[in-house]
C-alpha positions as CSV (number, residue, x, y, z in Angstrom):
1,M,0.0,0.0,0.1
2,K,1.2,3.4,-0.7
3,V,0.2,6.6,1.3
4,L,0.6,10.3,0.0
5,I,1.1,13.1,2.4
6,A,0.2,16.0,0.1
7,T,0.7,19.3,1.9
8,E,1.0,22.8,0.5
9,K,1.7,23.8,4.1
10,P,3.9,20.9,5.3
11,F,3.7,19.1,8.6
12,A,6.5,19.7,11.2
13,K,9.4,17.3,10.7
14,V,8.5,15.5,13.8
15,A,4.9,14.9,12.7
16,I,6.3,13.4,9.4
17,E,8.5,11.1,11.5
18,G,5.5,10.0,13.6
19,I,3.4,9.4,10.5
20,K,6.1,7.4,8.9
21,Q,6.6,5.4,12.0
22,E,2.8,4.6,12.4
23,L,2.8,3.4,8.7
24,D,6.1,1.6,8.6
25,G,4.7,-0.6,11.3
26,V,2.1,-2.1,8.6
27,D,4.6,-1.9,5.7
28,Y,3.0,1.0,4.0
29,E,5.1,3.1,1.6
30,V,4.9,6.8,2.5
31,V,5.3,9.4,-0.4
32,L,5.8,13.1,0.3
33,L,4.5,16.2,-1.7
34,E,5.3,19.2,0.1
35,N,5.3,22.9,-0.8
36,Y,3.9,22.1,-4.2
37,T,2.9,25.1,-6.3
38,E,0.7,23.7,-9.2
39,K,-2.3,21.5,-9.1
40,Q,-0.7,19.2,-11.6
41,Q,1.9,18.2,-9.2
42,L,-0.9,16.9,-6.9
43,L,-2.6,15.2,-9.8
44,D,0.4,13.3,-10.7
45,A,1.5,12.4,-7.2
46,V,-2.1,10.9,-6.5
47,A,-2.1,8.8,-9.5
48,D,-0.9,5.6,-8.1
49,V,-1.5,5.9,-4.3
50,D,-4.0,4.0,-2.1
51,A,-4.4,6.8,0.6
52,M,-3.8,10.3,1.0
53,I,-3.3,12.7,4.0
54,V,-4.0,16.3,3.5
55,R,-4.3,19.6,5.6
56,S,-6.1,22.4,3.9
57,D,-5.2,21.2,0.4
58,I,-8.1,21.3,-2.0
59,V,-9.3,17.7,-3.0
60,D,-11.8,18.3,-5.7
61,E,-13.4,15.8,-8.3
62,E,-10.4,16.2,-10.5
63,V,-8.0,15.1,-7.7
64,I,-10.2,12.3,-6.8
65,Q,-10.6,10.9,-10.4
66,A,-6.8,11.2,-10.9
67,G,-6.4,8.8,-7.9
68,K,-7.2,5.5,-9.8
69,N,-6.3,3.4,-6.7
70,L,-7.4,5.9,-4.1
71,K,-9.4,4.2,-1.3
72,I,-9.2,6.9,1.6
73,V,-8.5,10.6,2.1
74,V,-7.9,11.9,5.5
75,R,-8.0,15.5,6.3
76,A,-5.6,15.9,9.4
77,G,-7.7,18.4,11.2
78,A,-11.4,19.0,12.0
79,G,-12.9,20.8,9.2
80,Y,-13.3,19.0,5.8
81,D,-14.9,21.6,3.5
82,N,-11.8,21.5,1.4
83,I,-12.7,18.0,0.1
84,D,-15.5,17.3,-2.4
85,L,-17.5,14.7,-0.4
86,E,-20.0,13.8,-3.1
87,A,-17.3,13.2,-5.6
88,A,-15.4,11.1,-3.1
89,T,-18.7,9.1,-2.5
90,R,-19.3,8.6,-6.2
91,A,-15.7,7.3,-6.6
92,G,-16.0,4.9,-3.7
93,V,-13.4,6.8,-1.8
94,C,-13.7,7.1,2.2
95,V,-13.2,10.6,3.6
96,M,-12.3,11.0,7.3
97,N,-11.2,13.9,9.5
98,T,-9.2,13.7,12.8
99,P,-11.6,15.3,15.3
100,G,-10.2,16.5,18.6
101,Q,-6.6,16.4,17.7
102,N,-6.1,20.3,17.4
103,A,-9.0,21.1,19.8
104,N,-6.8,22.4,22.7
105,A,-4.7,24.4,20.2
106,V,-7.8,26.2,18.8
107,A,-9.2,26.8,22.3
108,E,-6.0,28.4,23.6
109,L,-5.9,30.6,20.6
110,V,-9.4,31.8,21.5
111,F,-8.3,33.1,24.9
112,G,-5.0,34.6,23.5
113,M,-7.1,36.7,21.1
114,L,-9.7,37.4,23.8
115,I,-7.2,38.7,26.2
116,Y,-5.6,40.9,23.4
117,G,-9.1,42.2,22.5
118,V,-10.6,43.0,25.7
119,R,-7.4,44.7,27.0
120,S,-7.8,47.1,24.1
121,F,-5.3,45.4,21.7
122,F,-2.4,46.3,24.3
123,N,-2.5,49.9,23.2
124,G,-2.1,51.2,26.8
125,G,-5.8,52.0,27.2
126,S,-8.2,50.8,29.6
127,G,-9.7,47.3,29.0
128,T,-11.9,45.0,30.7
129,E,-11.4,41.5,32.5
130,L,-12.8,38.0,31.4
131,K,-13.8,37.1,34.9
132,G,-17.5,37.2,35.5
133,K,-18.2,37.7,31.7
134,K,-20.8,35.4,30.1
135,L,-19.2,33.4,27.2
136,G,-21.5,31.9,24.7
137,I,-20.2,28.9,22.8
138,H,-21.7,28.5,19.4
139,A,-21.3,24.6,18.8
140,Y,-20.4,22.4,21.6
141,G,-18.0,19.9,20.0
142,N,-14.4,19.0,20.8
143,I,-13.1,22.6,20.6
144,G,-16.1,24.1,22.3
145,K,-15.6,21.7,25.2
146,N,-12.0,22.9,25.5
147,V,-13.1,26.4,25.3
148,A,-15.5,25.8,28.2
149,R,-12.7,24.1,30.2
150,I,-10.4,27.0,29.9
151,A,-13.2,29.6,30.4
152,K,-13.9,28.0,33.8
153,G,-10.5,28.8,34.9
154,F,-11.1,32.4,34.2
155,G,-14.1,32.5,36.3
156,M,-16.4,33.1,33.4
157,S,-20.1,31.9,33.2
158,L,-21.1,29.7,30.4
159,L,-23.8,29.3,27.8
160,A,-23.7,26.8,24.9
161,Y,-25.8,26.0,21.8
162,D,-25.4,23.1,19.6
163,T,-27.7,21.8,16.9
164,Y,-26.7,18.2,17.6
165,S,-25.5,17.9,21.2
166,R,-28.2,17.1,23.6
167,S,-29.0,19.6,26.4
168,E,-28.2,17.1,29.2
169,V,-24.7,16.6,27.8
170,I,-24.0,20.3,28.0
171,N,-25.8,20.6,31.3
172,N,-23.9,17.7,32.7
173,D,-20.6,19.8,32.1
174,G,-21.9,22.5,34.2
175,I,-22.9,24.8,31.4
176,D,-26.3,26.2,30.6
177,P,-27.7,25.0,27.2
178,T,-29.6,27.6,25.6
179,I,-32.9,26.8,23.7
180,S,-32.0,28.7,20.6
181,V,-29.1,30.3,18.9
182,K,-30.7,33.7,19.2
183,T,-30.8,33.2,22.9
184,L,-27.1,32.6,22.9
185,Y,-26.3,35.6,21.1
186,K,-28.6,37.8,23.1
187,H,-27.4,36.8,26.5
188,S,-23.7,36.5,26.0
189,D,-20.9,39.1,26.6
190,I,-18.7,37.1,24.2
191,V,-19.7,34.6,21.6
192,S,-17.1,32.1,20.2
193,I,-18.0,30.4,16.9
194,H,-17.1,26.9,16.3
195,V,-19.6,25.5,13.9
196,P,-18.5,23.6,10.7
197,L,-19.0,25.3,7.3
198,T,-22.0,23.7,5.6
199,D,-24.7,25.0,3.2
200,K,-26.8,25.7,6.3
201,T,-24.1,27.7,8.1
202,R,-22.8,29.7,5.4
203,G,-23.7,33.4,6.3
204,L,-25.4,32.2,9.4
205,V,-24.1,35.1,11.6
206,G,-25.6,37.9,9.9
207,K,-27.9,40.7,10.6
208,I,-30.6,38.6,12.5
209,L,-28.0,37.0,15.1
210,L,-25.9,40.3,15.2
211,S,-28.9,42.4,16.1
212,Q,-29.3,40.2,19.1
213,M,-25.9,40.9,20.6
214,K,-25.1,43.6,23.2
215,P,-23.5,46.7,21.7
216,N,-20.3,46.2,23.7
217,A,-19.9,42.5,23.0
218,V,-17.2,40.5,21.5
219,L,-17.5,38.0,18.6
220,I,-14.6,35.6,18.0
221,N,-14.4,33.3,15.1
222,T,-11.9,30.4,14.7
223,A,-14.1,28.4,12.5
224,R,-14.5,29.6,8.9
225,K,-14.8,33.1,7.5
226,E,-17.8,32.0,5.4
227,I,-20.0,31.5,8.5
228,V,-20.1,35.2,9.0
229,N,-21.8,37.7,6.7
230,E,-19.1,40.2,6.4
231,Q,-21.1,43.2,5.2
232,D,-23.6,42.7,7.9
233,L,-21.0,42.5,10.5
234,L,-19.2,45.7,9.2
235,D,-22.5,47.6,9.2
236,F,-23.1,46.4,12.8
237,M,-19.7,47.4,14.0
238,I,-19.9,50.9,12.5
239,E,-23.2,51.3,14.4
240,N,-21.8,50.0,17.6
241,P,-18.2,51.4,18.2
242,K,-17.7,49.3,21.2
243,F,-18.4,46.0,19.6
244,K,-15.3,43.9,18.6
245,Y,-14.6,41.1,16.2
246,L,-11.6,38.8,16.6
247,T,-10.7,36.3,14.0
248,D,-7.9,33.9,12.7
249,V,-9.8,33.6,9.5
250,K,-9.1,36.8,7.7
251,P,-12.3,38.1,6.1
252,D,-12.4,38.9,2.3
253,M,-13.3,42.5,3.5
254,H,-10.2,42.7,5.6
255,E,-9.2,46.1,4.2
256,Q,-12.6,47.6,4.7
257,F,-12.6,46.5,8.3
258,M,-9.1,47.9,8.8
259,E,-10.1,51.1,7.2
260,K,-13.5,51.7,9.0
261,V,-13.3,49.9,12.4
262,P,-9.5,49.5,13.2
263,N,-10.0,49.8,16.8
264,Q,-12.7,47.1,16.9
265,Y,-11.1,44.5,14.7
266,F,-8.3,42.0,14.8
267,A,-7.3,39.1,12.3
268,T,-4.3,36.9,12.4
269,A,-2.2,37.0,9.2
270,K,-3.3,33.5,8.4
271,K,-5.4,30.9,9.9
272,M,-3.4,29.4,12.9
273,G,-5.8,27.8,15.3
274,A,-4.2,24.4,14.7
275,S,-0.6,25.9,14.1
276,T,1.1,24.3,17.2
277,S,3.7,21.6,17.1
278,E,1.6,19.5,19.4
279,A,-1.5,19.7,17.2
280,N,0.6,19.2,14.2
281,V,1.9,15.9,15.5
282,N,-1.4,14.7,16.9
283,A,-3.4,15.2,13.7
284,G,-0.7,13.7,11.5
285,I,-0.4,10.6,13.6
286,A,-4.1,10.2,14.0
287,A,-4.6,10.4,10.3
288,A,-1.9,7.7,9.7
289,H,-3.5,5.4,12.4
290,Q,-6.9,5.9,10.7
291,I,-5.8,5.0,7.3
292,A,-4.1,1.8,8.5
293,D,-7.1,0.8,10.7
294,Y,-9.4,1.4,7.7
295,L,-7.4,-0.5,5.1
296,K,-6.8,-3.4,7.3
297,N,-9.9,-3.5,9.4
298,G,-12.4,-1.5,7.5
299,N,-12.9,0.8,10.6
300,D,-14.6,4.0,9.2
301,R,-15.5,5.6,12.6
302,Y,-14.4,9.1,11.5
303,R,-16.0,8.9,8.0
304,V,-17.6,12.3,7.0
305,N,-19.0,11.2,3.5
306,E,-21.7,8.9,2.6
307,K,-20.9,5.3,1.6
């Protein structure tokens, strides 16, 4: 069996070593395609492999069709909107993600940005504290749970809303489950977004939800930029000069935000929620383990596309 690691943004060296060790143990050959600059390089590399590990690399129908022997693609990370799931299903290719492996890294970044934001971007001006504030967690999955764990250490009170997680699960963690997403946005001082990008969530955070928020609230997004309606958000921020937006997924309207609401807005230079050495290693090794387990035993526990 041959496994391709195809990454425009390479794994750390220690992660590659861990992946190879995991796959060498089952006698799988590992092929590396790092820092590639043209899609044709990926098309050529996938032509004769049985499995592929990617990060944020685009795996569309053309790539899947080029992989004549391809049986499984694993996204080393939580989000998988970079992979054409329907095309994979048609081709009989299993698609998986590695949920939870970068959850702590993303959660820690949430609080790094939050402290920076509520303390007036460290500009010397007076800020506020997190203690006693009400944090609303929009989607209570692996990342949301880690955000809640850290928030408790700051002495924050917590609300959570999740379409799929039962209220009892949230309540058992000592968190108030809200009856609706509008309620979450209305009663929170800070809302942290952790929903996946789907057709239903695209543009979800727009005028309706923003209008529920307090005029001095903070919205933080470490999920996907497309979940937020950027024009609605910019309009709301102009109307509410104490409202802040913090994100590690730079908006398409970044320049407009910088021009019109520079003291209310922060975006990292690039998406970096999972950019820690620990998350890098964990996700890579998990992807390798899942590939071996699927090819040898048929275990598709983390499958995200239809069979």
